[in-house]
PDB file as gemmi writes it, atoms N, CA and C in Angstrom:
CRYST1    1.000    1.000    1.000  90.00  90.00  90.00 P 1                      
ATOM      1  N   MET A   1     -17.563-106.931  93.595  1.00  0.00           N  
ATOM      2  CA  MET A   1     -18.495-106.423  92.620  1.00  0.00           C  
ATOM      3  C   MET A   1     -19.751-105.961  93.345  1.00  0.00           C  
ATOM      4  N   GLN A   2     -20.162-104.765  93.043  1.00  0.00           N  
ATOM      5  CA  GLN A   2     -21.405-104.254  93.637  1.00  0.00           C  
ATOM      6  C   GLN A   2     -22.599-104.904  92.942  1.00  0.00           C  
ATOM      7  N   ARG A   3     -23.685-105.041  93.706  1.00  0.00           N  
ATOM      8  CA  ARG A   3     -24.905-105.624  93.148  1.00  0.00           C  
ATOM      9  C   ARG A   3     -26.055-104.638  93.306  1.00  0.00           C  
ATOM     10  N   PHE A   4     -26.844-104.536  92.258  1.00  0.00           N  
ATOM     11  CA  PHE A   4     -28.042-103.709  92.256  1.00  0.00           C  
ATOM     12  C   PHE A   4     -29.197-104.552  91.759  1.00  0.00           C  
ATOM     13  N   SER A   5     -30.371-104.274  92.259  1.00  0.00           N  
ATOM     14  CA  SER A   5     -31.558-104.946  91.735  1.00  0.00           C  
ATOM     15  C   SER A   5     -32.021-104.214  90.480  1.00  0.00           C  
ATOM     16  N   SER A   6     -32.876-104.858  89.700  1.00  0.00           N  
ATOM     17  CA  SER A   6     -33.410-104.184  88.519  1.00  0.00           C  
ATOM     18  C   SER A   6     -34.240-102.966  88.939  1.00  0.00           C  
ATOM     19  N   PHE A   7     -34.858-103.035  90.117  1.00  0.00           N  
ATOM     20  CA  PHE A   7     -35.594-101.888  90.663  1.00  0.00           C  
ATOM     21  C   PHE A   7     -34.637-100.724  90.923  1.00  0.00           C  
ATOM     22  N   ASP A   8     -33.467-101.023  91.531  1.00  0.00           N  
ATOM     23  CA  ASP A   8     -32.453 -99.986  91.763  1.00  0.00           C  
ATOM     24  C   ASP A   8     -32.036 -99.343  90.445  1.00  0.00           C  
ATOM     25  N   LEU A   9     -31.869-100.150  89.426  1.00  0.00           N  
ATOM     26  CA  LEU A   9     -31.456 -99.648  88.123  1.00  0.00           C  
ATOM     27  C   LEU A   9     -32.498 -98.685  87.563  1.00  0.00           C  
ATOM     28  N   GLN A  10     -33.752 -99.053  87.669  1.00  0.00           N  
ATOM     29  CA  GLN A  10     -34.828 -98.197  87.163  1.00  0.00           C  
ATOM     30  C   GLN A  10     -34.898 -96.876  87.923  1.00  0.00           C  
ATOM     31  N   ARG A  11     -34.725 -96.937  89.219  1.00  0.00           N  
ATOM     32  CA  ARG A  11     -34.881 -95.748  90.059  1.00  0.00           C  
ATOM     33  C   ARG A  11     -33.652 -94.853  90.100  1.00  0.00           C  
ATOM     34  N   ASN A  12     -32.468 -95.434  89.884  1.00  0.00           N  
ATOM     35  CA  ASN A  12     -31.256 -94.639  90.068  1.00  0.00           C  
ATOM     36  C   ASN A  12     -30.186 -95.038  89.043  1.00  0.00           C  
ATOM     37  N   VAL A  13     -30.486 -94.776  87.796  1.00  0.00           N  
ATOM     38  CA  VAL A  13     -29.582 -95.139  86.706  1.00  0.00           C  
ATOM     39  C   VAL A  13     -28.211 -94.490  86.893  1.00  0.00           C  
ATOM     40  N   ALA A  14     -28.180 -93.234  87.281  1.00  0.00           N  
ATOM     41  CA  ALA A  14     -26.907 -92.521  87.424  1.00  0.00           C  
ATOM     42  C   ALA A  14     -25.999 -93.189  88.452  1.00  0.00           C  
ATOM     43  N   LYS A  15     -26.557 -93.646  89.555  1.00  0.00           N  
ATOM     44  CA  LYS A  15     -25.758 -94.305  90.592  1.00  0.00           C  
ATOM     45  C   LYS A  15     -25.152 -95.606  90.066  1.00  0.00           C  
ATOM     46  N   VAL A  16     -25.936 -96.367  89.333  1.00  0.00           N  
ATOM     47  CA  VAL A  16     -25.445 -97.629  88.760  1.00  0.00           C  
ATOM     48  C   VAL A  16     -24.360 -97.340  87.725  1.00  0.00           C  
ATOM     49  N   GLN A  17     -24.578 -96.336  86.895  1.00  0.00           N  
ATOM     50  CA  GLN A  17     -23.576 -95.976  85.897  1.00  0.00           C  
ATOM     51  C   GLN A  17     -22.267 -95.547  86.549  1.00  0.00           C  
ATOM     52  N   GLU A  18     -22.338 -94.742  87.576  1.00  0.00           N  
ATOM     53  CA  GLU A  18     -21.130 -94.305  88.280  1.00  0.00           C  
ATOM     54  C   GLU A  18     -20.379 -95.494  88.871  1.00  0.00           C  
ATOM     55  N   ALA A  19     -21.118 -96.417  89.458  1.00  0.00           N  
ATOM     56  CA  ALA A  19     -20.482 -97.610  90.030  1.00  0.00           C  
ATOM     57  C   ALA A  19     -19.814 -98.441  88.933  1.00  0.00           C  
ATOM     58  N   ALA A  20     -20.472 -98.550  87.779  1.00  0.00           N  
ATOM     59  CA  ALA A  20     -19.944 -99.362  86.675  1.00  0.00           C  
ATOM     60  C   ALA A  20     -18.689 -98.752  86.055  1.00  0.00           C  
ATOM     61  N   LEU A  21     -18.508 -97.452  86.211  1.00  0.00           N  
ATOM     62  CA  LEU A  21     -17.288 -96.837  85.721  1.00  0.00           C  
ATOM     63  C   LEU A  21     -16.077 -97.236  86.556  1.00  0.00           C  
ATOM     64  N   LYS A  22     -16.306 -97.622  87.797  1.00  0.00           N  
ATOM     65  CA  LYS A  22     -15.214 -98.018  88.698  1.00  0.00           C  
ATOM     66  C   LYS A  22     -14.924 -99.515  88.620  1.00  0.00           C  
ATOM     67  N   GLU A  23     -15.970-100.312  88.482  1.00  0.00           N  
ATOM     68  CA  GLU A  23     -15.832-101.764  88.398  1.00  0.00           C  
ATOM     69  C   GLU A  23     -17.137-102.329  87.832  1.00  0.00           C  
ATOM     70  N   PRO A  24     -17.095-103.528  87.246  1.00  0.00           N  
ATOM     71  CA  PRO A  24     -18.342-104.125  86.766  1.00  0.00           C  
ATOM     72  C   PRO A  24     -19.343-104.275  87.915  1.00  0.00           C  
ATOM     73  N   VAL A  25     -20.618-104.074  87.605  1.00  0.00           N  
ATOM     74  CA  VAL A  25     -21.669-104.234  88.615  1.00  0.00           C  
ATOM     75  C   VAL A  25     -22.668-105.274  88.116  1.00  0.00           C  
ATOM     76  N   SER A  26     -23.249-105.974  89.049  1.00  0.00           N  
ATOM     77  CA  SER A  26     -24.231-107.005  88.747  1.00  0.00           C  
ATOM     78  C   SER A  26     -25.634-106.439  88.947  1.00  0.00           C  
ATOM     79  N   ILE A  27     -26.526-106.774  88.014  1.00  0.00           N  
ATOM     80  CA  ILE A  27     -27.926-106.384  88.126  1.00  0.00           C  
ATOM     81  C   ILE A  27     -28.725-107.666  88.355  1.00  0.00           C  
ATOM     82  N   SER A  28     -29.490-107.685  89.432  1.00  0.00           N  
ATOM     83  CA  SER A  28     -30.262-108.889  89.753  1.00  0.00           C  
ATOM     84  C   SER A  28     -31.740-108.677  89.449  1.00  0.00           C  
ATOM     85  N   TYR A  29     -32.407-109.778  89.203  1.00  0.00           N  
ATOM     86  CA  TYR A  29     -33.842-109.778  88.947  1.00  0.00           C  
ATOM     87  C   TYR A  29     -34.434-110.895  89.780  1.00  0.00           C  
ATOM     88  N   HIS A  30     -35.341-110.553  90.668  1.00  0.00           N  
ATOM     89  CA  HIS A  30     -35.934-111.517  91.606  1.00  0.00           C  
ATOM     90  C   HIS A  30     -34.854-112.264  92.396  1.00  0.00           C  
ATOM     91  N   GLY A  31     -33.829-111.514  92.805  1.00  0.00           N  
ATOM     92  CA  GLY A  31     -32.800-112.080  93.673  1.00  0.00           C  
ATOM     93  C   GLY A  31     -31.709-112.866  92.968  1.00  0.00           C  
ATOM     94  N   ARG A  32     -31.781-112.994  91.659  1.00  0.00           N  
ATOM     95  CA  ARG A  32     -30.762-113.753  90.921  1.00  0.00           C  
ATOM     96  C   ARG A  32     -30.005-112.819  89.990  1.00  0.00           C  
ATOM     97  N   ASP A  33     -28.665-112.933  90.008  1.00  0.00           N  
ATOM     98  CA  ASP A  33     -27.855-112.112  89.107  1.00  0.00           C  
ATOM     99  C   ASP A  33     -28.251-112.416  87.666  1.00  0.00           C  
ATOM    100  N   ARG A  34     -28.463-111.343  86.902  1.00  0.00           N  
ATOM    101  CA  ARG A  34     -28.948-111.526  85.541  1.00  0.00           C  
ATOM    102  C   ARG A  34     -28.090-110.815  84.501  1.00  0.00           C  
ATOM    103  N   LEU A  35     -27.555-109.655  84.848  1.00  0.00           N  
ATOM    104  CA  LEU A  35     -26.765-108.857  83.914  1.00  0.00           C  
ATOM    105  C   LEU A  35     -25.517-108.325  84.604  1.00  0.00           C  
ATOM    106  N   VAL A  36     -24.555-107.923  83.789  1.00  0.00           N  
ATOM    107  CA  VAL A  36     -23.380-107.212  84.295  1.00  0.00           C  
ATOM    108  C   VAL A  36     -23.242-105.944  83.476  1.00  0.00           C  
ATOM    109  N   VAL A  37     -23.043-104.830  84.156  1.00  0.00           N  
ATOM    110  CA  VAL A  37     -22.819-103.543  83.501  1.00  0.00           C  
ATOM    111  C   VAL A  37     -21.372-103.169  83.771  1.00  0.00           C  
ATOM    112  N   LEU A  38     -20.665-102.782  82.693  1.00  0.00           N  
ATOM    113  CA  LEU A  38     -19.277-102.388  82.858  1.00  0.00           C  
ATOM    114  C   LEU A  38     -18.956-101.221  81.936  1.00  0.00           C  
ATOM    115  N   SER A  39     -17.869-100.569  82.243  1.00  0.00           N  
ATOM    116  CA  SER A  39     -17.468 -99.401  81.452  1.00  0.00           C  
ATOM    117  C   SER A  39     -17.072 -99.843  80.049  1.00  0.00           C  
ATOM    118  N   ILE A  40     -17.150 -98.913  79.106  1.00  0.00           N  
ATOM    119  CA  ILE A  40     -16.751 -99.214  77.735  1.00  0.00           C  
ATOM    120  C   ILE A  40     -15.267 -99.539  77.664  1.00  0.00           C  
ATOM    121  N   ASP A  41     -14.455 -98.907  78.497  1.00  0.00           N  
ATOM    122  CA  ASP A  41     -13.020 -99.204  78.511  1.00  0.00           C  
ATOM    123  C   ASP A  41     -12.766-100.654  78.907  1.00  0.00           C  
ATOM    124  N   GLU A  42     -13.472-101.124  79.930  1.00  0.00           N  
ATOM    125  CA  GLU A  42     -13.303-102.508  80.371  1.00  0.00           C  
ATOM    126  C   GLU A  42     -13.828-103.477  79.311  1.00  0.00           C  
ATOM    127  N   PHE A  43     -14.943-103.153  78.696  1.00  0.00           N  
ATOM    128  CA  PHE A  43     -15.498-103.988  77.643  1.00  0.00           C  
ATOM    129  C   PHE A  43     -14.515-104.114  76.482  1.00  0.00           C  
ATOM    130  N   GLU A  44     -13.960-102.993  76.036  1.00  0.00           N  
ATOM    131  CA  GLU A  44     -13.004-103.024  74.928  1.00  0.00           C  
ATOM    132  C   GLU A  44     -11.738-103.780  75.296  1.00  0.00           C  
ATOM    133  N   ARG A  45     -11.293-103.648  76.538  1.00  0.00           N  
ATOM    134  CA  ARG A  45     -10.117-104.406  76.995  1.00  0.00           C  
ATOM    135  C   ARG A  45     -10.383-105.899  76.911  1.00  0.00           C  
ATOM    136  N   LEU A  46     -11.556-106.315  77.351  1.00  0.00           N  
ATOM    137  CA  LEU A  46     -11.907-107.734  77.298  1.00  0.00           C  
ATOM    138  C   LEU A  46     -12.026-108.229  75.855  1.00  0.00           C  
ATOM    139  N   LYS A  47     -12.594-107.408  74.991  1.00  0.00           N  
ATOM    140  CA  LYS A  47     -12.702-107.796  73.586  1.00  0.00           C  
ATOM    141  C   LYS A  47     -11.328-107.959  72.951  1.00  0.00           C  
ATOM    142  N   ARG A  48     -10.399-107.086  73.268  1.00  0.00           N  
ATOM    143  CA  ARG A  48      -9.049-107.198  72.708  1.00  0.00           C  
ATOM    144  C   ARG A  48      -8.400-108.499  73.134  1.00  0.00           C  
ATOM    145  N   ARG A  49      -8.571-108.873  74.375  1.00  0.00           N  
ATOM    146  CA  ARG A  49      -7.968-110.116  74.867  1.00  0.00           C  
ATOM    147  C   ARG A  49      -8.566-111.327  74.175  1.00  0.00           C  
ATOM    148  N   ASP A  50      -9.842-111.256  73.862  1.00  0.00           N  
ATOM    149  CA  ASP A  50     -10.533-112.379  73.247  1.00  0.00           C  
ATOM    150  C   ASP A  50     -10.143-112.563  71.791  1.00  0.00           C  
ATOM    151  N   ARG A  51      -9.664-111.520  71.143  1.00  0.00           N  
ATOM    152  CA  ARG A  51      -9.449-111.567  69.702  1.00  0.00           C  
ATOM    153  C   ARG A  51      -7.988-111.452  69.296  1.00  0.00           C  
ATOM    154  N   GLN A  52      -7.091-111.799  70.166  1.00  0.00           N  
ATOM    155  CA  GLN A  52      -5.694-111.734  69.787  1.00  0.00           C  
ATOM    156  C   GLN A  52      -5.393-112.842  68.790  1.00  0.00           C  
ATOM    157  N   VAL A  53      -4.819-112.457  67.674  1.00  0.00           N  
ATOM    158  CA  VAL A  53      -4.457-113.407  66.634  1.00  0.00           C  
ATOM    159  C   VAL A  53      -2.989-113.200  66.321  1.00  0.00           C  
ATOM    160  N   ILE A  54      -2.270-114.291  66.243  1.00  0.00           N  
ATOM    161  CA  ILE A  54      -0.865-114.203  65.864  1.00  0.00           C  
ATOM    162  C   ILE A  54      -0.602-115.234  64.777  1.00  0.00           C  
ATOM    163  N   SER A  55       0.414-114.993  63.995  1.00  0.00           N  
ATOM    164  CA  SER A  55       0.772-115.931  62.938  1.00  0.00           C  
ATOM    165  C   SER A  55       1.717-116.992  63.500  1.00  0.00           C  
ATOM    166  N   MET A  56       1.845-118.071  62.759  1.00  0.00           N  
ATOM    167  CA  MET A  56       2.747-119.143  63.183  1.00  0.00           C  
ATOM    168  C   MET A  56       4.185-118.634  63.317  1.00  0.00           C  
ATOM    169  N   GLN A  57       4.544-117.650  62.484  1.00  0.00           N  
ATOM    170  CA  GLN A  57       5.909-117.125  62.528  1.00  0.00           C  
ATOM    171  C   GLN A  57       6.176-116.372  63.826  1.00  0.00           C  
ATOM    172  N   GLU A  58       5.135-115.867  64.470  1.00  0.00           N  
ATOM    173  CA  GLU A  58       5.301-115.129  65.720  1.00  0.00           C  
ATOM    174  C   GLU A  58       5.379-116.039  66.945  1.00  0.00           C  
ATOM    175  N   LEU A  59       4.978-117.297  66.778  1.00  0.00           N  
ATOM    176  CA  LEU A  59       5.001-118.232  67.904  1.00  0.00           C  
ATOM    177  C   LEU A  59       6.423-118.639  68.251  1.00  0.00           C  
ATOM    178  N   PRO A  60       6.696-118.824  69.524  1.00  0.00           N  
ATOM    179  CA  PRO A  60       7.987-119.427  69.878  1.00  0.00           C  
ATOM    180  C   PRO A  60       8.082-120.814  69.242  1.00  0.00           C  
ATOM    181  N   GLU A  61       9.265-121.217  68.848  1.00  0.00           N  
ATOM    182  CA  GLU A  61       9.455-122.469  68.123  1.00  0.00           C  
ATOM    183  C   GLU A  61       8.892-123.685  68.860  1.00  0.00           C  
ATOM    184  N   GLU A  62       9.001-123.707  70.183  1.00  0.00           N  
ATOM    185  CA  GLU A  62       8.492-124.870  70.930  1.00  0.00           C  
ATOM    186  C   GLU A  62       6.980-125.028  70.774  1.00  0.00           C  
ATOM    187  N   PHE A  63       6.250-123.907  70.708  1.00  0.00           N  
ATOM    188  CA  PHE A  63       4.798-123.979  70.522  1.00  0.00           C  
ATOM    189  C   PHE A  63       4.454-124.361  69.086  1.00  0.00           C  
ATOM    190  N   ALA A  64       5.178-123.781  68.128  1.00  0.00           N  
ATOM    191  CA  ALA A  64       4.940-124.110  66.725  1.00  0.00           C  
ATOM    192  C   ALA A  64       5.199-125.593  66.483  1.00  0.00           C  
ATOM    193  N   ALA A  65       6.258-126.121  67.065  1.00  0.00           N  
ATOM    194  CA  ALA A  65       6.568-127.549  66.900  1.00  0.00           C  
ATOM    195  C   ALA A  65       5.463-128.415  67.507  1.00  0.00           C  
ATOM    196  N   ALA A  66       4.920-127.997  68.642  1.00  0.00           N  
ATOM    197  CA  ALA A  66       3.844-128.763  69.282  1.00  0.00           C  
ATOM    198  C   ALA A  66       2.592-128.776  68.415  1.00  0.00           C  
ATOM    199  N   LEU A  67       2.340-127.690  67.691  1.00  0.00           N  
ATOM    200  CA  LEU A  67       1.189-127.653  66.799  1.00  0.00           C  
ATOM    201  C   LEU A  67       1.409-128.504  65.551  1.00  0.00           C  
ATOM    202  N   ARG A  68       2.644-128.544  65.077  1.00  0.00           N  
ATOM    203  CA  ARG A  68       2.940-129.365  63.902  1.00  0.00           C  
ATOM    204  C   ARG A  68       2.884-130.849  64.229  1.00  0.00           C  
ATOM    205  N   GLU A  69       3.349-131.211  65.396  1.00  0.00           N  
ATOM    206  CA  GLU A  69       3.389-132.615  65.831  1.00  0.00           C  
ATOM    207  C   GLU A  69       2.717-132.725  67.188  1.00  0.00           C  
ATOM    208  N   PRO A  70       1.378-132.799  67.216  1.00  0.00           N  
ATOM    209  CA  PRO A  70       0.660-132.731  68.490  1.00  0.00           C  
ATOM    210  C   PRO A  70       0.764-133.982  69.360  1.00  0.00           C  
ATOM    211  N   TYR A  71       1.270-135.088  68.815  1.00  0.00           N  
ATOM    212  CA  TYR A  71       1.291-136.326  69.593  1.00  0.00           C  
ATOM    213  C   TYR A  71       2.703-136.742  69.957  1.00  0.00           C  
ATOM    214  N   ASP A  72       2.825-137.265  71.164  1.00  0.00           N  
ATOM    215  CA  ASP A  72       4.119-137.785  71.608  1.00  0.00           C  
ATOM    216  C   ASP A  72       4.390-139.157  71.004  1.00  0.00           C  
ATOM    217  N   ASP A  73       3.326-139.903  70.736  1.00  0.00           N  
ATOM    218  CA  ASP A  73       3.529-141.239  70.186  1.00  0.00           C  
ATOM    219  C   ASP A  73       2.331-141.660  69.329  1.00  0.00           C  
ATOM    220  N   ALA A  74       2.501-142.738  68.594  1.00  0.00           N  
ATOM    221  CA  ALA A  74       1.468-143.232  67.680  1.00  0.00           C  
ATOM    222  C   ALA A  74       0.226-143.701  68.430  1.00  0.00           C  
ATOM    223  N   GLU A  75       0.385-144.120  69.653  1.00  0.00           N  
ATOM    224  CA  GLU A  75      -0.754-144.587  70.447  1.00  0.00           C  
ATOM    225  C   GLU A  75      -1.766-143.458  70.665  1.00  0.00           C  
ATOM    226  N   GLN A  76      -1.265-142.259  70.923  1.00  0.00           N  
ATOM    227  CA  GLN A  76      -2.156-141.107  71.082  1.00  0.00           C  
ATOM    228  C   GLN A  76      -2.825-140.763  69.756  1.00  0.00           C  
ATOM    229  N   ALA A  77      -2.082-140.768  68.662  1.00  0.00           N  
ATOM    230  CA  ALA A  77      -2.628-140.447  67.346  1.00  0.00           C  
ATOM    231  C   ALA A  77      -3.722-141.425  66.955  1.00  0.00           C  
ATOM    232  N   ALA A  78      -3.613-142.649  67.393  1.00  0.00           N  
ATOM    233  CA  ALA A  78      -4.597-143.677  67.038  1.00  0.00           C  
ATOM    234  C   ALA A  78      -5.974-143.388  67.636  1.00  0.00           C  
ATOM    235  N   LEU A  79      -6.058-142.486  68.598  1.00  0.00           N  
ATOM    236  CA  LEU A  79      -7.345-142.171  69.227  1.00  0.00           C  
ATOM    237  C   LEU A  79      -8.124-141.100  68.460  1.00  0.00           C  
ATOM    238  N   ASP A  80      -7.551-140.513  67.427  1.00  0.00           N  
ATOM    239  CA  ASP A  80      -8.223-139.454  66.666  1.00  0.00           C  
ATOM    240  C   ASP A  80      -9.574-139.898  66.122  1.00  0.00           C  
ATOM    241  N   HIS A  81      -9.706-141.136  65.754  1.00  0.00           N  
ATOM    242  CA  HIS A  81     -10.967-141.612  65.177  1.00  0.00           C  
ATOM    243  C   HIS A  81     -12.142-141.452  66.148  1.00  0.00           C  
ATOM    244  N   LEU A  82     -11.867-141.347  67.428  1.00  0.00           N  
ATOM    245  CA  LEU A  82     -12.926-141.180  68.408  1.00  0.00           C  
ATOM    246  C   LEU A  82     -13.593-139.805  68.296  1.00  0.00           C  
ATOM    247  N   LEU A  83     -12.930-138.859  67.654  1.00  0.00           N  
ATOM    248  CA  LEU A  83     -13.475-137.519  67.494  1.00  0.00           C  
ATOM    249  C   LEU A  83     -14.336-137.373  66.242  1.00  0.00           C  
ATOM    250  N   ASP A  84     -14.307-138.354  65.366  1.00  0.00           N  
ATOM    251  CA  ASP A  84     -15.102-138.292  64.139  1.00  0.00           C  
ATOM    252  C   ASP A  84     -16.567-138.403  64.454  1.00  0.00           C  
ATOM    253  N   ASP A  85     -17.381-137.684  63.658  1.00  0.00           N  
ATOM    254  CA  ASP A  85     -18.839-137.745  63.839  1.00  0.00           C  
ATOM    255  C   ASP A  85     -19.419-139.000  63.253  1.00  0.00           C  
TER     256      ASP A  85                                                      
END                                                                             
């Protein structure tokens, strides 16, 4: 990943934009990475991955069964009370 300072960004926006079209770039402020600039295509790809939703009918049976019966034994189920507020 290429890195640019915030000063570089102010002085040469076109160069940073061109770099971001090829791969995400980091923008630093006072020597610390602060922002990431990436192409809209990469952003949309990441958003699609984050929002995949499937129905229970689409799940393979082994996964659906694990969701219906999440515990192997009663001893594990007995620990659920630890999650209560």
